[in-house]
Steps between C-alpha positions, in 0.01 A plus 500: 500500500729285287344371179580289196295498183554194282391533138475184286608601150447351157699631207820465302846605609437504876804407708707645784654724232154660464521648851626840384234516225236405758626775728419734211148352487468555874605865467248553218218394734583712804457873551775709338575688824557173686714365215713816519530452876615139451764610249646736761515243783813295562312230698185402315193404702425220254668215317394285210612188318396261227506125548444242231375152585465294184256684275364709790634845583457683828563870553521586871497855637566553873444821697645595838240743636151641455594786266675265258207257525250777417709646218630178338291195592152657488531632140619157383207333680244697299278291273603712201861374527462171312770526234795713393751539221846361573699743290818290509330229294210695350256241635180541696519336842174383659448488876333166576479542875574735788579392854552744785687391813537744789618492858531763769856573616412393854371163377817445295723570801290270721522226240874553459573481872243245618599150607452351154646786294835525321687642800428186708580276201829682451597447866408132483689422179775757527440607143244669284455450130452799271373452146495774239212463251654728239835641403621734774763767539573786736612846398798638689695813406330510158585137413293186506633221723376163370676262742350419841607758759353465850566865590298620200221247564461590869532872430232477231264312734559757776436787258181337370372443851575862588321614183179329610521609863371832623698489823802273466821552306641148504827588326734482797863439408583329831219250440614458141855421616368250755292326234803481273713350780247222557380429146674345206418340168558126535404408145343655197385420150588801290387537143555807293297620204516806280235758578 
């Protein structure tokens, strides 16, 4: 099961720069053994981001499989998790709402490949639009790459899919090379910010 928990937050100092502080909050609310396991993994079975829309803040946490859902999402869904201290600002952040969205992997693949999904749209238009909600970078050889790089994007997607699949390792370098031969960045709107 793939899941996303969206937490509506109210408090001072919340922005995309709060993501690392919120990761600390997340780790405080999960079992220590699982937190230690996550620290040792190179491909994390979760992701998280913070999005600001006017005076509203949204903290989204996504998990890639059932173990991550049980260990990360369920503790944050508990009624007792209604506020937390954001140490970076010293302010108390209140959780004003929780929304859980989940989908089975099979349903996602069916939706992706059905006649109205993005694969058909891509074939009809000859292009697909990709929009990053937050600042993004990829780590390669110990360095962060901040400019768009199709190889790193496709490789990351293949690795994430493999991480949530019990049977399939999607990282196939021949497929990766074929994707790179047929794909290109036709335009982009790059903005850089200090993090």
